[in-house]
Structure formats: structure tokens, C-alpha cells
BATOR-642788 format. One record per residue (C-alpha): residue in one letter; y, x, z. Coordinates in Angstrom, 2 decimals, always signed. Example, Ala and Ser with C-alpha at 12.3 -4.5 7.8 and 13.67 -1.06 7.14 Angstrom:
BEGIN
<senu A <-4.50 +12.30 +7.80>>
<senu S <-1.06 +13.67 +7.14>>
// end
This chain:
BEGIN
<senu M <-171.01 +199.23 +71.09>>
<senu R <-168.61 +198.99 +68.13>>
<senu D <-166.21 +196.21 +67.27>>
<senu A <-167.48 +194.09 +64.40>>
<senu R <-166.77 +190.75 +62.78>>
<senu E <-169.20 +188.35 +61.17>>
<senu F <-168.28 +187.63 +57.55>>
<senu N <-169.63 +184.43 +56.06>>
<senu F <-170.25 +184.86 +52.35>>
<senu D <-170.27 +181.33 +50.95>>
<senu G <-171.93 +180.60 +47.65>>
<senu L <-169.42 +179.38 +45.08>>
<senu V <-171.01 +176.37 +43.37>>
<senu G <-171.44 +177.10 +39.68>>
<senu P <-170.12 +175.17 +36.66>>
<senu S <-173.57 +173.79 +35.82>>
<senu H <-174.16 +172.17 +39.23>>
<senu N <-176.82 +169.50 +38.71>>
<senu Y <-179.53 +167.59 +40.55>>
<senu A <-182.92 +168.49 +39.11>>
<senu G <-184.99 +167.65 +42.19>>
<senu L <-187.15 +170.72 +41.72>>
<senu S <-187.70 +171.62 +45.35>>
<senu F <-190.88 +169.91 +46.57>>
<senu G <-190.63 +169.81 +50.37>>
<senu N <-186.84 +169.47 +50.35>>
<senu V <-186.37 +165.74 +50.94>>
<senu A <-182.68 +165.56 +50.00>>
<senu S <-183.14 +167.55 +46.81>>
<senu F <-186.19 +165.57 +45.74>>
<senu S <-184.60 +162.19 +46.43>>
<senu N <-181.58 +162.87 +44.18>>
<senu V <-183.52 +163.97 +41.10>>
<senu R <-181.78 +163.13 +37.83>>
<senu S <-178.70 +161.76 +39.55>>
<senu S <-175.38 +162.56 +37.88>>
<senu S <-173.51 +165.43 +39.53>>
<senu N <-169.87 +166.45 +39.75>>
<senu P <-169.64 +170.26 +39.50>>
<senu R <-165.85 +170.26 +39.87>>
<senu Q <-165.95 +168.30 +43.10>>
<senu A <-168.84 +170.37 +44.46>>
<senu A <-166.99 +173.64 +43.90>>
<senu L <-163.72 +172.31 +45.31>>
<senu Q <-165.47 +171.00 +48.42>>
<senu G <-167.02 +174.41 +49.02>>
<senu L <-163.74 +176.22 +48.45>>
<senu A <-161.94 +173.89 +50.86>>
<senu K <-164.47 +174.81 +53.54>>
<senu M <-164.00 +178.53 +52.91>>
<senu R <-160.22 +178.21 +52.97>>
<senu E <-160.07 +176.30 +56.24>>
<senu L <-162.45 +178.62 +58.06>>
<senu A <-160.48 +181.64 +56.85>>
<senu A <-157.26 +179.98 +58.03>>
<senu R <-158.84 +179.48 +61.46>>
<senu G <-159.40 +183.22 +61.74>>
<senu F <-163.05 +183.48 +60.75>>
<senu A <-163.93 +186.27 +58.32>>
<senu Q <-164.74 +184.54 +55.06>>
<senu A <-165.79 +185.78 +51.63>>
<senu V <-167.11 +184.41 +48.34>>
<senu M <-170.52 +184.97 +46.76>>
<senu P <-170.21 +184.46 +43.00>>
<senu P <-172.52 +181.95 +41.30>>
<senu Q <-175.39 +183.04 +39.10>>
<senu G <-175.37 +182.65 +35.33>>
<senu R <-176.96 +179.49 +33.99>>
<senu P <-178.85 +178.56 +31.91>>
<senu N <-181.40 +181.33 +32.40>>
<senu F <-182.19 +182.09 +28.77>>
<senu R <-184.30 +185.07 +29.82>>
<senu L <-186.70 +182.69 +31.59>>
<senu L <-186.83 +180.28 +28.65>>
<senu R <-187.44 +183.00 +26.07>>
<senu S <-190.11 +184.64 +28.24>>
<senu L <-192.00 +181.33 +28.15>>
<senu G <-192.08 +181.12 +24.36>>
<senu F <-188.89 +179.27 +23.42>>
<senu S <-187.25 +181.14 +20.52>>
<senu G <-184.48 +180.90 +17.95>>
<senu T <-180.79 +180.46 +18.61>>
<senu D <-179.64 +179.45 +22.06>>
<senu A <-179.19 +175.92 +20.74>>
<senu D <-182.75 +175.96 +19.39>>
<senu V <-184.09 +177.17 +22.73>>
<senu L <-182.33 +174.41 +24.68>>
<senu A <-183.32 +171.65 +22.25>>
<senu R <-186.99 +172.64 +22.12>>
<senu A <-187.26 +173.08 +25.87>>
<senu Y <-185.64 +169.68 +26.42>>
<senu R <-188.11 +168.12 +24.01>>
<senu E <-191.30 +169.92 +25.04>>
<senu A <-190.83 +171.09 +28.63>>
<senu P <-187.92 +169.34 +30.38>>
<senu V <-189.00 +170.59 +33.83>>
<senu I <-188.88 +174.20 +32.64>>
<senu L <-185.45 +173.54 +31.14>>
<senu A <-184.32 +172.13 +34.47>>
<senu C <-185.58 +175.30 +36.18>>
<senu A <-183.48 +177.39 +33.80>>
<senu W <-180.39 +175.35 +34.76>>
<senu S <-181.17 +175.27 +38.49>>
<senu A <-178.17 +175.06 +40.81>>
<senu A <-180.18 +176.47 +43.74>>
<senu P <-178.46 +179.91 +43.82>>
<senu M <-175.57 +178.13 +45.58>>
<senu W <-177.78 +178.34 +48.70>>
<senu T <-176.60 +181.82 +49.63>>
<senu A <-178.60 +181.80 +52.87>>
<senu N <-181.58 +182.39 +50.58>>
<senu A <-179.99 +185.31 +48.76>>
<senu A <-181.12 +187.97 +51.24>>
<senu T <-181.95 +188.98 +54.77>>
<senu V <-179.24 +191.09 +56.42>>
<senu S <-179.46 +193.50 +59.35>>
<senu P <-176.19 +194.97 +60.69>>
<senu S <-175.73 +198.66 +61.34>>
<senu A <-175.99 +198.15 +65.11>>
<senu D <-179.66 +197.21 +64.66>>
<senu S <-180.85 +199.62 +61.98>>
<senu L <-182.38 +203.04 +62.53>>
<senu D <-180.06 +204.79 +60.05>>
<senu G <-176.87 +203.03 +61.19>>
<senu R <-176.28 +201.29 +57.85>>
<senu V <-176.12 +197.60 +56.99>>
<senu H <-179.39 +196.65 +55.27>>
<senu F <-179.95 +193.88 +52.72>>
<senu T <-183.22 +192.73 +51.16>>
<senu A <-182.83 +190.18 +48.39>>
<senu A <-185.30 +187.32 +48.81>>
<senu N <-188.00 +187.04 +46.13>>
<senu L <-188.13 +183.21 +46.49>>
<senu N <-191.48 +183.22 +44.73>>
<senu N <-192.56 +179.80 +46.01>>
<senu K <-190.69 +177.95 +43.24>>
<senu L <-190.29 +178.75 +39.55>>
<senu H <-186.65 +177.67 +39.51>>
<senu R <-185.81 +180.19 +42.24>>
<senu S <-188.21 +183.01 +41.41>>
<senu E <-185.74 +184.95 +39.23>>
<senu E <-182.69 +184.58 +41.47>>
<senu H <-183.38 +187.96 +43.09>>
<senu V <-182.45 +189.76 +39.87>>
<senu Q <-178.82 +188.64 +39.97>>
<senu A <-178.73 +188.51 +43.79>>
<senu T <-179.64 +192.20 +43.99>>
<senu R <-177.11 +193.04 +41.28>>
<senu T <-174.37 +191.09 +43.09>>
<senu L <-175.13 +192.61 +46.49>>
<senu R <-175.04 +196.11 +45.01>>
<senu A <-171.72 +195.35 +43.33>>
<senu I <-170.14 +194.14 +46.58>>
<senu F <-171.88 +196.57 +48.94>>
<senu G <-172.12 +199.61 +46.71>>
<senu N <-171.03 +202.26 +49.22>>
<senu S <-174.29 +204.01 +50.12>>
<senu E <-172.74 +205.63 +53.19>>
<senu H <-172.48 +202.22 +54.83>>
<senu F <-174.90 +199.94 +52.97>>
<senu M <-178.51 +199.87 +51.75>>
<senu V <-179.56 +197.12 +49.34>>
<senu H <-183.35 +197.11 +49.02>>
<senu D <-185.37 +195.79 +46.13>>
<senu P <-187.07 +192.43 +46.79>>
<senu L <-190.57 +192.40 +48.27>>
<senu P <-193.52 +192.16 +45.84>>
<senu S <-193.54 +188.71 +44.27>>
<senu V <-196.99 +187.66 +45.47>>
<senu P <-197.99 +184.90 +47.92>>
<senu A <-198.56 +187.33 +50.79>>
<senu F <-194.90 +188.39 +50.75>>
<senu A <-193.18 +185.08 +50.10>>
<senu D <-189.64 +185.57 +51.34>>
<senu E <-186.82 +183.02 +51.57>>
<senu G <-184.12 +185.22 +53.07>>
<senu A <-181.76 +184.46 +55.93>>
<senu A <-182.77 +180.78 +56.04>>
<senu N <-185.65 +181.94 +58.25>>
<senu H <-183.82 +184.71 +60.10>>
<senu T <-181.14 +184.86 +62.73>>
<senu R <-179.68 +187.42 +65.09>>
<senu F <-178.76 +187.29 +68.76>>
<senu A <-176.44 +189.75 +70.51>>
<senu A <-173.77 +189.94 +73.18>>
<senu S <-171.28 +190.50 +70.35>>
<senu H <-171.43 +191.07 +66.61>>
<senu G <-171.04 +194.82 +67.12>>
<senu A <-173.61 +195.19 +69.88>>
<senu A <-177.27 +196.08 +69.38>>
<senu G <-179.02 +192.76 +68.95>>
<senu V <-182.31 +190.94 +68.58>>
<senu E <-183.48 +189.93 +65.11>>
<senu F <-185.51 +186.73 +65.04>>
<senu F <-187.84 +185.98 +62.12>>
<senu V <-189.49 +182.57 +61.76>>
<senu Y <-192.39 +182.15 +59.34>>
<senu G <-194.36 +179.19 +58.05>>
<senu R <-197.74 +180.81 +57.47>>
<senu A <-199.66 +184.06 +57.83>>
<senu E <-201.33 +185.09 +54.57>>
<senu F <-203.87 +187.43 +56.18>>
<senu D <-204.77 +185.15 +59.10>>
<senu P <-206.44 +181.96 +57.85>>
<senu S <-206.65 +180.64 +61.43>>
<senu A <-202.84 +180.67 +61.86>>
<senu P <-201.00 +177.33 +61.85>>
<senu A <-199.96 +176.05 +58.42>>
<senu P <-198.57 +172.78 +57.04>>
<senu K <-200.81 +170.34 +55.17>>
<senu K <-198.35 +168.40 +52.99>>
<senu Y <-195.49 +170.69 +52.00>>
<senu P <-195.61 +174.44 +51.28>>
<senu A <-194.72 +177.04 +53.88>>
<senu R <-192.27 +179.25 +52.06>>
<senu Q <-192.00 +182.25 +54.41>>
<senu T <-194.89 +184.46 +55.46>>
<senu L <-195.28 +186.56 +58.57>>
<senu E <-196.16 +189.51 +56.35>>
<senu A <-192.84 +189.25 +54.48>>
<senu S <-190.86 +189.11 +57.71>>
<senu Q <-192.69 +192.13 +59.11>>
<senu A <-192.08 +194.10 +55.91>>
<senu I <-188.34 +193.40 +56.03>>
<senu A <-188.18 +194.52 +59.66>>
<senu R <-189.79 +197.80 +58.64>>
<senu L <-187.51 +198.29 +55.63>>
<senu H <-184.43 +197.67 +57.77>>
<senu G <-185.55 +200.11 +60.45>>
<senu L <-185.49 +197.59 +63.28>>
<senu D <-186.52 +198.40 +66.85>>
<senu P <-189.79 +196.54 +67.60>>
<senu A <-188.59 +195.94 +71.16>>
<senu R <-185.66 +193.93 +69.76>>
<senu T <-187.52 +192.10 +67.00>>
<senu V <-189.27 +188.76 +67.48>>
<senu F <-191.56 +186.92 +65.05>>
<senu A <-192.38 +183.25 +65.62>>
<senu S <-194.33 +180.56 +63.81>>
<senu Q <-192.47 +177.48 +62.68>>
<senu N <-194.08 +174.20 +63.72>>
<senu P <-196.19 +173.20 +60.70>>
<senu D <-195.78 +169.53 +61.56>>
<senu V <-192.01 +169.66 +61.00>>
<senu I <-192.47 +171.49 +57.69>>
<senu D <-194.48 +168.45 +56.64>>
<senu Q <-191.51 +166.28 +57.68>>
<senu G <-189.15 +168.05 +55.28>>
<senu V <-188.09 +171.07 +57.35>>
<senu F <-188.61 +173.53 +54.51>>
<senu H <-186.68 +176.35 +56.22>>
<senu N <-186.12 +177.16 +59.88>>
<senu D <-182.36 +176.72 +59.43>>
<senu V <-182.98 +172.99 +58.92>>
<senu I <-184.23 +172.72 +62.53>>
<senu A <-182.52 +175.60 +64.42>>
<senu V <-179.45 +177.84 +64.34>>
<senu G <-178.49 +180.82 +66.47>>
<senu N <-175.35 +182.82 +67.20>>
<senu G <-174.37 +185.26 +69.93>>
<senu N <-176.85 +184.57 +72.72>>
<senu V <-177.18 +180.84 +71.87>>
<senu L <-180.17 +179.19 +70.19>>
<senu F <-179.41 +175.60 +69.18>>
<senu Y <-182.76 +174.09 +68.26>>
<senu H <-184.93 +170.99 +68.14>>
<senu E <-187.82 +170.79 +70.57>>
<senu Q <-190.28 +170.49 +67.65>>
<senu A <-188.93 +173.52 +65.77>>
<senu L <-191.49 +176.09 +66.89>>
<senu A <-195.26 +176.17 +67.03>>
<senu D <-195.11 +177.77 +70.50>>
<senu E <-191.76 +176.86 +72.05>>
<senu A <-192.35 +178.35 +75.49>>
<senu G <-193.92 +181.56 +74.19>>
<senu T <-191.14 +182.10 +71.67>>
<senu L <-188.38 +181.57 +74.24>>
<senu D <-190.09 +184.04 +76.58>>
<senu A <-190.29 +186.62 +73.79>>
<senu L <-186.62 +186.14 +72.96>>
<senu R <-185.62 +186.48 +76.61>>
<senu R <-187.54 +189.75 +76.95>>
<senu A <-186.03 +191.16 +73.76>>
<senu L <-182.52 +190.08 +74.71>>
<senu A <-182.94 +191.76 +78.08>>
<senu V <-183.60 +195.00 +76.22>>
<senu A <-180.39 +194.34 +74.27>>
<senu G <-178.50 +193.78 +77.54>>
<senu T <-177.87 +190.04 +77.43>>
<senu E <-179.51 +186.69 +78.24>>
<senu L <-180.69 +183.87 +76.02>>
<senu H <-178.83 +180.56 +76.25>>
<senu P <-181.08 +177.92 +74.66>>
<senu V <-179.59 +174.53 +73.74>>
<senu R <-182.58 +172.25 +73.27>>
<senu V <-182.40 +168.91 +71.47>>
<senu A <-185.20 +166.55 +72.46>>
<senu T <-186.92 +164.20 +70.03>>
<senu S <-185.79 +161.33 +72.24>>
<senu Q <-182.20 +162.35 +71.49>>
<senu V <-182.53 +163.12 +67.78>>
<senu A <-185.69 +162.44 +65.79>>
<senu V <-186.76 +165.05 +63.25>>
<senu G <-186.05 +162.59 +60.44>>
<senu D <-182.47 +162.15 +61.64>>
<senu A <-182.04 +165.93 +61.94>>
<senu V <-183.24 +166.39 +58.35>>
<senu A <-181.14 +163.51 +56.97>>
<senu S <-177.94 +164.69 +58.66>>
<senu Y <-178.56 +168.45 +58.50>>
<senu L <-177.50 +168.70 +62.14>>
<senu F <-179.12 +172.10 +62.59>>
<senu N <-178.09 +173.37 +59.18>>
<senu S <-174.65 +173.72 +60.68>>
<senu Q <-172.77 +176.96 +61.20>>
<senu L <-172.45 +178.17 +64.77>>
<senu L <-169.39 +180.43 +64.91>>
<senu S <-167.92 +182.60 +67.67>>
<senu K <-164.26 +181.92 +68.36>>
<senu A <-161.67 +184.37 +69.67>>
<senu D <-161.74 +182.72 +73.12>>
<senu G <-165.47 +183.41 +73.54>>
<senu R <-166.54 +179.83 +72.96>>
<senu M <-168.30 +178.54 +69.84>>
<senu A <-167.57 +176.02 +67.12>>
<senu L <-170.23 +174.03 +65.28>>
<senu V <-169.47 +173.43 +61.60>>
<senu V <-171.11 +170.15 +60.54>>
<senu P <-171.16 +167.95 +57.43>>
<senu H <-169.79 +164.38 +57.38>>
<senu E <-173.37 +163.13 +57.41>>
<senu C <-173.64 +164.01 +61.10>>
<senu R <-170.95 +161.47 +61.92>>
<senu E <-172.62 +158.84 +59.71>>
<senu N <-175.98 +159.11 +61.49>>
<senu A <-175.72 +157.10 +64.73>>
<senu A <-178.25 +159.14 +66.72>>
<senu V <-176.73 +162.45 +65.69>>
<senu A <-173.16 +161.27 +66.28>>
<senu D <-174.09 +160.11 +69.79>>
<senu Y <-175.81 +163.42 +70.51>>
<senu L <-172.82 +165.50 +69.35>>
<senu A <-170.40 +163.45 +71.45>>
<senu G <-172.52 +164.23 +74.50>>
<senu L <-172.95 +167.88 +73.51>>
<senu L <-169.23 +168.60 +73.71>>
<senu A <-169.06 +166.96 +77.10>>
<senu G <-171.95 +169.04 +78.46>>
<senu R <-172.16 +172.51 +79.96>>
<senu V <-172.83 +174.46 +76.77>>
<senu P <-170.88 +177.23 +75.00>>
<senu I <-170.12 +174.89 +72.07>>
<senu D <-166.78 +173.16 +72.60>>
<senu E <-165.59 +172.25 +69.10>>
<senu L <-166.89 +170.44 +66.02>>
<senu I <-165.45 +171.31 +62.62>>
<senu E <-166.39 +168.71 +60.03>>
<senu F <-166.41 +169.04 +56.24>>
<senu D <-167.15 +166.79 +53.30>>
<senu L <-169.89 +168.63 +51.41>>
<senu R <-171.45 +165.56 +49.83>>
<senu Q <-172.15 +167.17 +46.46>>
<senu S <-173.95 +170.07 +48.15>>
<senu M <-175.79 +167.87 +50.63>>
<senu R <-177.26 +165.80 +47.82>>
<senu N <-178.77 +168.99 +46.40>>
<senu G <-180.65 +169.66 +49.62>>
<senu G <-178.51 +171.86 +51.84>>
<senu G <-175.72 +171.83 +54.39>>
<senu P <-173.05 +174.25 +55.64>>
<senu A <-175.49 +176.93 +56.79>>
<senu C <-177.40 +176.94 +53.48>>
<senu L <-174.16 +177.78 +51.68>>
<senu R <-173.48 +181.03 +53.52>>
<senu L <-174.91 +184.49 +54.13>>
<senu R <-173.89 +186.08 +57.43>>
<senu V <-172.94 +189.77 +57.34>>
<senu A <-171.70 +191.49 +60.52>>
<senu L <-169.42 +194.38 +59.60>>
<senu T <-167.43 +196.98 +61.50>>
<senu D <-163.87 +197.63 +60.36>>
<senu A <-165.01 +200.69 +58.41>>
<senu E <-167.81 +198.73 +56.73>>
<senu A <-165.50 +195.84 +55.88>>
<senu A <-163.08 +198.31 +54.28>>
<senu A <-165.95 +199.89 +52.30>>
<senu M <-167.14 +196.68 +50.67>>
<senu H <-165.56 +195.25 +47.52>>
<senu Q <-162.29 +193.62 +48.59>>
<senu G <-161.93 +191.15 +45.74>>
<senu V <-164.34 +188.63 +47.27>>
<senu I <-162.53 +188.21 +50.61>>
<senu M <-161.08 +184.72 +50.92>>
<senu T <-157.28 +184.63 +51.08>>
<senu E <-154.74 +181.95 +50.21>>
<senu A <-154.05 +183.74 +46.94>>
<senu L <-157.74 +183.92 +45.99>>
<senu Y <-158.22 +180.29 +46.97>>
<senu A <-155.40 +179.22 +44.65>>
<senu Q <-156.82 +181.31 +41.80>>
<senu L <-160.31 +179.88 +42.24>>
<senu V <-159.12 +176.28 +42.45>>
<senu A <-157.19 +176.72 +39.20>>
<senu W <-160.23 +178.39 +37.63>>
<senu V <-162.51 +175.52 +38.65>>
<senu E <-160.08 +172.95 +37.28>>
<senu R <-159.95 +174.81 +33.94>>
<senu H <-163.67 +175.28 +33.46>>
<senu Y <-165.73 +172.72 +35.38>>
<senu R <-166.86 +169.34 +34.15>>
<senu D <-166.57 +166.37 +36.48>>
<senu R <-169.92 +164.95 +35.44>>
<senu I <-173.27 +166.35 +34.32>>
<senu E <-176.24 +164.18 +33.34>>
<senu T <-179.80 +165.29 +32.64>>
<senu Q <-179.30 +165.11 +28.87>>
<senu D <-176.36 +167.52 +29.12>>
<senu L <-178.81 +170.33 +29.86>>
<senu M <-179.69 +170.55 +26.16>>
<senu D <-176.01 +170.83 +25.17>>
<senu P <-175.28 +174.36 +23.88>>
<senu Q <-171.58 +173.73 +24.46>>
<senu L <-172.23 +173.47 +28.21>>
<senu A <-173.94 +176.85 +28.10>>
<senu L <-170.93 +178.35 +26.31>>
<senu E <-168.56 +176.79 +28.84>>
<senu C <-170.53 +178.26 +31.74>>
<senu A <-170.57 +181.75 +30.20>>
<senu A <-166.82 +181.64 +29.56>>
<senu A <-166.17 +180.52 +33.12>>
<senu L <-168.19 +183.36 +34.63>>
<senu E <-166.60 +185.92 +32.35>>
<senu E <-163.18 +184.90 +33.66>>
<senu L <-164.48 +184.86 +37.22>>
<senu T <-165.46 +188.54 +37.00>>
<senu R <-161.81 +189.32 +36.25>>
<senu I <-160.54 +187.19 +39.13>>
<senu L <-162.91 +188.85 +41.61>>
<senu G <-162.56 +192.33 +40.12>>
<senu L <-166.27 +192.64 +39.38>>
<senu P <-166.56 +193.67 +35.72>>
<senu G <-170.08 +193.74 +34.35>>
<senu L <-171.42 +191.55 +37.15>>
<senu Y <-173.39 +189.38 +34.72>>
<senu D <-175.70 +190.13 +31.84>>
<senu L <-174.37 +187.36 +29.62>>
// end
């Protein structure tokens, strides 16, 4: 077993942050369609979270935003002329497609990729597979920049392997780490990788939701496990409960979160709760540890309250003293059932003994909480030294990024602003400066 730390790579909210309501099945996103947004506040809220967690001793890094608008998408769909012409015509003829080109969804870094640490992989490298996100038009091209960014940060082939995305077809629909977690005695120990899927493409008899789409397939999860060289004895696949997908649980991380040997989950999260827990216990025994499930009953927190508050889309972090902290949004305190549950949780006999609360209102309104904003990457000291250092959160980087946001970000974006060519120029200028701050020249194809 090697010493390792878990780095949380938080998505930096981009300068075009807006509420397009494009994500059918994501209740929060859909309910805020066409609301005015505040990109400056959104970015500053996210940076404040990164800064505080870094100050508390957690390994914290930044994932740069993607370039928007996506002119490549617009031009591929027949909009031509100058950039101003493209925006004006798309706004006039196809406003939904224009909204897709301006989508703020890349901020959800949990969807950027699936990550397997070197302790789990056959070749002893950290493996990344960028998610193809092919369920939604507005997300279907994110993998291009996500792959480019991952290869820029984790370019040392001795330590890292960044795979191409899976084929962009329904059978291999992949939504990244939002449907994946890892259990282990420590971040550096051999662990168990847990994949949760919403449907099985090649098994029509498998459970599937009726109202909202299932975004992750079993076939995609199995392919990633093969690509990453995972030990089948320490890999578990489980079906998400289709009924909760139809209640707005579009990813497993909206209804469950894991860390160390702890699974914090809602009783309705899984199609076969008992069978899945048994499979996890067997796999964790192979890895030399025991599962500690923390089950939340429907009588304690209804699924609707879990979705509204993003209780389970919290970060579960290991502290230096061996206990765990749960990072929650303000909305958990504002929901009476969830607030009562959390008060009792800290008083109970569970490994979680601290709540860390953040105001992430701008992000929450776009359909995601603390866990959606981050990609977990467990790294040994040698691996951490081999990655690009300019993205690691420090007080100096925080100050630079706050000043950058205040220079470049608007404090209000309305739907009609998406046809403004000046906004597009502002966003490009902001990202060009960001590459200099982070030391990542050529990161974007602007």
C-alpha cells in the first residue's frame, strides 16, 4: 500500500454561466430555465469553496472551464457567416440550439471523466476516460475539451493514461464519475470500484425508467472497467432504481455518495439494495476492509427532499484524524426534513462527525451541488508531482482567480444576451488570460 491523497478538481464556473434548462430529467435545471444568472457570483462561490477546503488541508485543484459559445457546433448545423451572423441567425431560427452552444454544463466536473487510481489498475497508472455524455446535445461535445484538458494536466505517460471517450452511441452512454465511486481502506490502498447504471442496452428485460432517460449504461461501465485494467474481483456493477430516476435522480450521485469504506445512500437508491450491499461486502473483503453503509430511510428523508436539497450530492471527505466531513450546500439547512436528519446524523454512531456548509446557490439553480462540481483523483506523491502544478489551489492562485473573475465576468446574463457577439468576445478574452494564469498555453482552440 502506498500513501496517496485524494485531490478534488473543482470545475471553475465559466464567464457565460446561464440557465438554459436543457437537462430534461434534472428537476433543478429544468425549473430555472430562462432565469437571469450571475456568472461573477457563481464563480466566486465556487472559488470560495475551493479555498476553504484547501485551507482545511484537503488537496484541492481547479478544472478550467470550457470555451463558450461552441461555434463549432453551430457551424456544423448550418449556421454560417461571421460569428455575429451565426449567433443572430441561431437566436432567430433555433434558440434551443443556440442555448446548447452556450451551455454552462461543463462546470459539472463530476461528468468530465471516470478516474481509476494507480492502486486499482493493472499497469499501475492513473486512468481517465472522458465521458461522452451523448444523452444530451448540449453536453455531447464536452468530451473534446475535457480530453484535451485532462491530457494537458495529466500529460506524463509514465504515471497517467487518458483514454479517448467511448463510442458515442446509445449502447455506451457514459456520464463519468457521477455514476462511479471507489471504496478502500485508504486512498493509496487497492480498492473497490463501484459503477451504477440506469439501463442495460443489450438486455431489454433489465429495469429502466419510464419518464426520464437513464443516462448511464451497464455496457459503458463495463467497457471503462476493462480500459482501466480493473480486477473483476474488486469491481461491482449495480442497477440504479428506475423509480428514483423518474423522480429526478438523473445520476447516482444525487442519491448516494461513497468514500473510504462508507456508503452514504438513500434506501431507494438501488434496484437491488440487499444484493448490491452483499456484492460490495464481498469485494471489499478481497480489498481487505469492510463496508460501512449509512442508510437513509424514506421515512427520514423523502426522495423529493433529497433531490431538492442535494443532500447526497455532497462531498464526503476523509480528515486527518480518520473521521469524515460532509460538505453540503445551504439548501440542506433550509429543508426541514434534511436539516433534522443531519442533526441526528452527527449525534449517531457513524464515521461522519462534521458538516461543512457552503453557499452555492448559483450552481444549485443550474442543477448540481458540491459533488457535481468536482472530479476526485487519488494521487501518490510522485503522481501529484508529475501532474501540471499550475492548477493546484493555493492562496496565491485564489487571489489571482478572484481578480480575474472580477475583471472579466458579468454580474447578469439574460437569455437575449446569448446572441450578443460582445459576450462571446469577452468569454474568449477571459479564457485566453486564464491559460496564462494556470500555465496552460494552447489549452483552448479559440
